[in-house]
C-alpha positions in Angstrom: -17.5 85.4 -88.5 -15.3 88.0 -90.1 -12.2 87.2 -92.1 -9.4 89.7 -92.5 -8.7 90.9 -96.0 -5.1 89.4 -96.3 -6.4 85.9 -95.3 -9.2 86.2 -97.8 -6.8 87.2 -100.6 -4.5 84.3 -99.7 -7.3 81.8 -99.8 -8.6 83.2 -103.1 -5.1 83.1 -104.6 -4.5 79.5 -103.6 -7.9 78.5 -105.2 -7.1 80.3 -108.4 -3.6 78.8 -108.7 -5.0 75.3 -108.0 -7.7 75.7 -110.7 -5.1 76.9 -113.2 -2.7 74.1 -112.5 -5.3 71.3 -112.6 -7.5 72.3 -115.5 -5.4 74.2 -118.0 -3.4 72.1 -120.4 0.3 72.5 -120.4 1.8 74.0 -123.7 3.4 71.3 -125.7 1.8 68.5 -123.8 0.0 67.3 -126.9 1.5 66.8 -130.3 -0.4 66.8 -133.5 0.2 63.8 -135.8 -0.6 64.5 -139.4 -0.5 61.0 -140.8 -1.4 57.6 -139.4 2.3 56.5 -139.7 3.4 59.3 -137.4 0.7 58.6 -134.8 2.0 56.7 -131.8 0.5 53.2 -131.2 -1.8 53.1 -128.3 -1.6 50.2 -125.9 -4.7 48.8 -124.3 -4.6 49.6 -120.6 -6.0 46.9 -118.3 -7.2 48.9 -115.3 -8.6 45.9 -113.5 -5.2 44.2 -113.1 -4.5 43.5 -109.4 -0.9 44.9 -109.6 -2.3 48.4 -110.1 -4.8 48.4 -107.2 -3.7 48.6 -103.5 -6.4 47.2 -101.2 -8.9 47.5 -104.1 -9.2 51.2 -103.4 -6.0 53.0 -104.5 -5.1 52.9 -108.2 -1.4 53.5 -109.1 -0.5 53.0 -112.7 2.2 55.3 -114.1 1.6 53.9 -117.6 -2.1 55.1 -117.6 -2.4 58.7 -118.8 -5.8 59.1 -117.1 -6.0 61.2 -113.9 -9.4 59.8 -112.8 -10.4 56.2 -113.4 -13.6 54.3 -112.6 -13.6 52.7 -109.1 -13.0 49.0 -109.1 -16.0 48.3 -106.9 -19.1 50.4 -106.7 -19.9 53.6 -108.5 -17.8 56.8 -108.9 -14.2 57.6 -109.7 -10.8 57.5 -108.0 -7.5 59.2 -108.6 -4.6 57.5 -110.5 -1.7 58.1 -108.0 0.7 57.0 -110.7 -0.1 60.1 -112.8 1.8 63.2 -111.7 -1.4 65.3 -112.2 -3.3 62.9 -110.0 -0.7 63.3 -107.2 -0.8 67.0 -107.6 -4.6 67.0 -107.4 -4.4 65.0 -104.1 -1.8 67.4 -102.7 -3.9 70.4 -103.5 -7.0 68.9 -101.9 -5.0 68.1 -98.7 -3.5 71.6 -98.6 -7.0 73.1 -98.9 -8.2 71.0 -96.0 -5.2 72.0 -94.0 -5.7 75.7 -94.8 -9.5 75.8 -94.2 -9.5 73.4 -91.3 -6.5 74.3 -89.3 -4.6 77.4 -90.4 -7.4 79.9 -90.9 -9.2 79.1 -87.7 -6.0 79.5 -85.7 -4.7 82.6 -87.4 -7.9 84.6 -88.0 -9.2 86.1 -84.7 -12.8 85.3 -84.0 -13.1 82.5 -86.6 -13.5 79.8 -83.9 -13.8 81.9 -80.8 -17.3 81.2 -79.5 -19.1 78.1 -78.4 -22.6 77.5 -77.3 -23.5 75.0 -74.7 -26.8 74.1 -72.8 -25.5 76.4 -70.0 -25.1 79.3 -72.5 -22.7 80.8 -75.0 -19.3 82.0 -74.1 -16.0 83.0 -75.7 -13.2 80.3 -75.9 -9.6 81.3 -75.0 
């Protein structure tokens, strides 16, 4: 399988931009409090409340600053769809699936042009 240079550059560029957006902190997103009086009060977040879970799988709490939260059932983590960075993460993942699964095989000649069967291998149209 050979990929053309422009397609490879586009894919690498998308991955680099996705990494920078997701993992680098935004300037000014955190403020430094010098005294306990200036520190904002933190509220306790009840993540197990039924109103934040849709079907017990999808977590949507705009008041929760966490992007990833523990799953309600079982092991692992899930995305907080109420957080803008959580929504952005899900959009980037869906775009990567779309790029790698649909767009590149269609646009790049030879990426998905052969198939092997019990009767032999042949080129697909």
